[in-house]
C-alpha positions as CSV (number, residue, x, y, z in Angstrom):
1,M,-117.1,-183.5,120.6
2,T,-120.5,-185.1,121.0
3,T,-121.2,-187.8,123.6
4,K,-121.7,-190.3,120.8
5,A,-118.4,-189.3,119.1
6,S,-116.6,-189.4,122.5
7,T,-117.8,-192.9,123.1
8,L,-116.8,-194.1,119.7
9,A,-113.3,-192.6,120.2
10,L,-112.9,-194.4,123.5
11,V,-114.0,-197.7,121.9
12,L,-111.5,-197.2,119.1
13,M,-108.7,-196.4,121.6
14,A,-109.5,-199.4,123.7
15,G,-109.5,-201.6,120.6
16,A,-106.1,-200.3,119.6
17,A,-104.7,-200.9,123.1
18,S,-105.9,-204.5,123.2
19,A,-104.4,-205.1,119.8
20,D,-100.9,-204.1,120.9
21,C,-98.9,-206.5,123.0
22,A,-101.9,-208.4,124.5
23,A,-102.8,-206.5,127.7
24,D,-99.8,-204.1,127.4
25,S,-99.9,-200.9,125.5
26,G,-97.6,-200.6,122.5
27,P,-96.3,-203.4,120.2
28,C,-94.2,-206.3,121.5
29,T,-90.6,-205.5,120.8
30,I,-87.8,-208.0,120.0
31,P,-84.4,-207.5,118.4
32,G,-85.0,-206.5,114.8
33,G,-88.6,-205.4,115.0
34,T,-92.1,-205.4,116.5
35,Y,-95.3,-207.4,116.5
36,H,-98.9,-207.2,117.7
37,I,-100.8,-210.0,119.4
38,V,-104.4,-210.7,120.5
39,L,-105.2,-213.7,122.8
40,P,-108.5,-215.6,122.8
41,D,-110.6,-215.3,125.8
42,G,-111.0,-218.3,128.2
43,V,-108.5,-220.6,126.5
44,T,-106.2,-222.5,128.9
45,G,-103.1,-224.5,128.3
46,P,-100.8,-224.0,125.3
47,I,-102.6,-221.8,122.7
48,P,-102.2,-222.4,119.0
49,A,-101.5,-219.3,116.9
50,I,-101.9,-217.8,113.5
51,L,-99.3,-215.3,112.3
52,L,-100.7,-212.9,109.6
53,L,-98.3,-210.9,107.4
54,H,-99.6,-207.6,106.0
55,G,-99.3,-206.5,102.4
56,Y,-97.2,-203.8,100.8
57,G,-97.7,-200.5,102.6
58,G,-99.6,-202.1,105.5
59,E,-98.6,-202.7,109.1
60,G,-99.4,-205.3,111.8
61,L,-101.9,-203.1,113.7
62,G,-103.9,-202.7,110.5
63,T,-104.1,-206.5,110.1
64,I,-105.2,-206.9,113.7
65,R,-108.0,-204.4,113.1
66,N,-109.5,-206.7,110.4
67,K,-112.3,-207.5,112.9
68,P,-114.2,-210.2,111.0
69,M,-111.1,-212.2,110.2
70,V,-109.4,-211.9,113.6
71,S,-112.6,-212.5,115.5
72,L,-113.2,-215.8,113.7
73,M,-109.7,-216.9,114.5
74,L,-110.0,-215.9,118.2
75,G,-113.3,-217.6,118.4
76,R,-111.7,-220.8,117.2
77,G,-109.2,-220.6,120.1
78,Y,-106.2,-219.1,118.3
79,A,-103.9,-216.3,119.3
80,V,-103.5,-213.9,116.4
81,I,-100.0,-212.4,115.8
82,A,-99.4,-209.6,113.3
83,P,-95.7,-208.9,112.8
84,D,-94.6,-205.5,111.4
85,G,-92.6,-205.4,108.2
86,Q,-89.9,-202.8,107.8
87,P,-90.7,-199.1,107.2
88,R,-90.6,-198.1,103.6
89,D,-88.1,-195.5,102.5
90,D,-90.9,-193.1,101.5
91,G,-92.5,-193.4,105.0
92,E,-95.7,-194.8,103.6
93,G,-96.3,-198.0,105.6
94,R,-94.2,-201.1,105.7
95,S,-93.1,-204.0,103.5
96,W,-91.0,-207.1,103.6
97,D,-87.5,-208.0,102.3
98,F,-88.9,-211.0,100.5
99,H,-87.0,-211.1,97.2
100,P,-84.1,-213.5,97.5
101,D,-82.1,-211.7,94.8
102,R,-82.3,-208.3,96.3
103,P,-80.3,-206.9,99.2
104,A,-82.0,-207.4,102.5
105,T,-81.7,-205.2,105.6
106,R,-83.3,-207.9,107.8
107,D,-83.3,-211.6,107.7
108,E,-87.1,-211.9,107.6
109,T,-87.2,-215.7,108.1
110,A,-85.1,-215.3,111.3
111,F,-87.2,-212.4,112.4
112,L,-90.5,-214.2,112.0
113,T,-89.1,-217.3,113.7
114,A,-88.0,-215.0,116.6
115,V,-91.5,-213.5,116.8
116,A,-93.0,-217.0,117.1
117,D,-90.5,-218.0,119.8
118,D,-90.9,-214.8,121.7
119,A,-94.7,-214.9,121.7
120,T,-94.5,-218.6,122.8
121,A,-92.3,-217.7,125.8
122,R,-94.4,-214.6,126.8
123,F,-97.9,-215.9,126.3
124,G,-97.8,-219.7,126.7
125,L,-98.4,-220.5,123.0
126,Q,-98.1,-223.8,121.3
127,R,-95.0,-223.4,119.2
128,D,-95.6,-226.5,117.1
129,R,-99.2,-225.4,116.2
130,M,-98.6,-222.2,114.4
131,L,-99.9,-221.3,110.9
132,L,-98.0,-218.6,109.0
133,A,-100.2,-216.8,106.5
134,G,-99.9,-213.6,104.5
135,F,-101.6,-211.4,102.0
136,S,-100.0,-210.0,98.7
137,I,-96.4,-209.3,99.5
138,G,-97.1,-210.9,102.8
139,G,-98.2,-214.0,100.8
140,S,-94.9,-213.9,98.9
141,M,-93.0,-213.6,102.2
142,T,-95.0,-216.6,103.5
143,S,-94.0,-218.6,100.4
144,Y,-90.3,-217.8,100.7
145,V,-90.3,-218.8,104.4
146,A,-92.1,-222.1,103.5
147,C,-89.6,-222.8,100.7
148,A,-86.4,-222.0,102.7
149,K,-87.5,-223.3,106.2
150,P,-90.5,-225.6,105.8
151,K,-90.3,-226.7,109.4
152,A,-90.2,-223.2,110.8
153,F,-94.0,-223.3,111.2
154,A,-96.5,-226.1,111.2
155,A,-98.2,-224.9,108.0
156,Y,-98.4,-222.0,105.5
157,A,-101.3,-220.2,103.8
158,P,-100.3,-217.5,101.3
159,V,-103.1,-215.4,99.8
160,A,-102.7,-213.5,96.5
161,G,-98.9,-213.6,96.8
162,S,-96.3,-216.1,95.6
163,F,-92.8,-216.4,94.2
164,W,-91.1,-213.8,92.0
165,R,-88.7,-214.4,89.1
166,P,-86.4,-216.0,89.0
167,H,-88.4,-218.7,90.7
168,P,-86.6,-220.9,93.3
169,R,-85.0,-223.9,91.6
170,A,-86.2,-226.1,94.4
171,C,-87.5,-225.8,98.0
172,A,-85.9,-227.3,101.1
173,G,-88.4,-230.1,101.6
174,P,-92.0,-231.2,102.0
175,V,-94.3,-228.5,103.3
176,R,-98.0,-228.2,104.3
177,L,-99.3,-225.3,102.2
178,F,-102.7,-223.9,101.1
179,H,-102.5,-221.2,98.4
180,T,-105.5,-219.0,97.7
181,H,-105.7,-216.7,94.6
182,G,-108.3,-214.7,92.6
183,K,-108.7,-215.3,88.9
184,A,-109.4,-211.6,88.3
185,D,-106.4,-210.4,90.4
186,R,-104.6,-207.7,88.3
187,T,-102.3,-206.6,91.1
188,V,-100.7,-210.0,91.4
189,P,-102.0,-211.9,88.3
190,L,-101.9,-215.6,88.3
191,E,-99.6,-215.5,85.2
192,G,-97.3,-212.9,86.8
193,R,-96.3,-209.4,85.5
194,E,-93.3,-207.1,85.3
195,I,-93.4,-204.3,87.9
196,M,-90.2,-202.7,86.6
197,P,-87.2,-204.0,84.6
198,G,-85.7,-207.0,86.6
199,F,-88.5,-207.0,89.1
200,V,-91.1,-209.5,87.9
201,Q,-93.9,-211.3,89.7
202,G,-93.8,-215.0,89.1
203,N,-96.4,-217.4,87.7
204,V,-98.5,-219.0,90.4
205,F,-99.2,-222.2,88.3
206,E,-95.4,-222.7,88.0
207,A,-95.1,-222.1,91.7
208,M,-97.6,-224.9,92.4
209,G,-95.3,-227.1,90.3
210,I,-92.4,-226.2,92.6
211,W,-94.5,-227.1,95.6
212,R,-95.5,-230.4,94.0
213,A,-91.8,-231.3,93.5
214,A,-90.9,-230.3,97.0
215,N,-93.7,-232.5,98.3
216,G,-92.9,-235.5,96.2
217,C,-96.3,-235.5,94.4
218,P,-95.9,-237.9,91.5
219,S,-98.5,-236.3,89.3
220,P,-99.2,-232.7,88.2
221,D,-102.9,-233.4,88.3
222,P,-104.7,-233.0,91.6
223,Q,-106.1,-236.1,93.3
224,G,-109.1,-234.2,94.5
225,T,-111.2,-231.2,93.3
226,R,-114.1,-229.8,95.3
227,S,-116.2,-226.6,95.5
228,L,-116.6,-224.7,98.7
229,G,-118.7,-221.5,98.5
230,I,-116.9,-219.2,96.1
231,Y,-113.8,-221.5,95.9
232,K,-112.7,-224.3,93.6
233,I,-110.1,-226.2,95.6
234,E,-107.5,-228.6,94.1
235,E,-105.8,-231.0,96.4
236,W,-102.7,-233.2,96.0
237,T,-102.9,-236.2,98.4
238,R,-100.4,-238.8,97.0
239,C,-97.3,-237.0,98.2
240,A,-94.6,-237.3,100.8
241,P,-95.7,-238.3,104.4
242,D,-96.9,-235.3,106.4
243,A,-97.0,-233.1,103.2
244,S,-100.1,-231.3,102.3
245,L,-100.8,-229.1,99.2
246,S,-104.0,-227.3,98.3
247,F,-104.8,-224.6,95.8
248,A,-108.0,-222.5,96.1
249,L,-109.2,-220.3,93.2
250,H,-112.0,-217.8,93.3
251,D,-113.4,-215.4,90.7
252,G,-112.5,-212.2,92.6
253,G,-109.6,-209.8,92.5
254,H,-106.7,-208.8,94.8
255,S,-108.2,-209.3,98.3
256,I,-108.5,-211.6,101.2
257,P,-111.8,-213.1,100.0
258,K,-114.9,-213.8,102.0
259,G,-114.7,-217.0,103.9
260,W,-111.0,-217.4,103.6
261,A,-110.3,-217.3,107.4
262,Q,-112.8,-220.2,108.1
263,M,-111.5,-222.2,105.2
264,A,-107.9,-221.8,106.2
265,V,-108.5,-222.7,109.8
266,D,-110.6,-225.7,108.8
267,W,-107.7,-226.9,106.6
268,F,-105.2,-226.3,109.3
269,E,-107.2,-228.2,111.9
270,A,-107.7,-231.2,109.5
271,L,-103.9,-231.7,109.1
272,P,-102.5,-234.8,110.8
């Protein structure tokens, strides 16, 4: 191995170690699963956090290795937590037991709450300042947690993932949620699609109606629309106290789009 290649290997190994359980090698382990965490440098006192849920076939460590996104969050003073979904039967990565009408091997809402509680106790985090976000199936998982237990986290930011059919009839209460989706997404289209008989992605616009009802928003029409870079953002402001609902559309496909991390953090920090 060349000197240059050896140096690169050491850098990659060091990066992987630091992305395990803070300074400890290997993921953090709790009953029911594992998670990875990176802490911001030089931050004292209780630290706010962002939990990021990976998509289908991914894993927490892969999410932590998204350097541009994670570096921005760390630079804003947040701990970044990447829980691990459950191993897939075919051994190809991990996923989440997100669908409420399918048998679950783990109570994912309880697991994610336990991750947040454990990280708070271990690393001095600010439990009431945690944003739960997720991509694709991780976005669906984020949506279902927000619907069932809206107070489990301070706010929610699903990306390119939402409810599946049958849609929830109603959610448990007001929530602070920022949904982001691409108009050209063909993996999780805005209008939904059937993956296999009885396994159907839901309609994102209908999901926004469910969120408006949960938040007590009197009108289906947004009270504000603005452009931010590649995004067109619709906002509902005449809703229940402490509720917040925003919907960001972009022209791209199935991805975490450019600028999402900064936009999500800015939105989270502007909440009352």
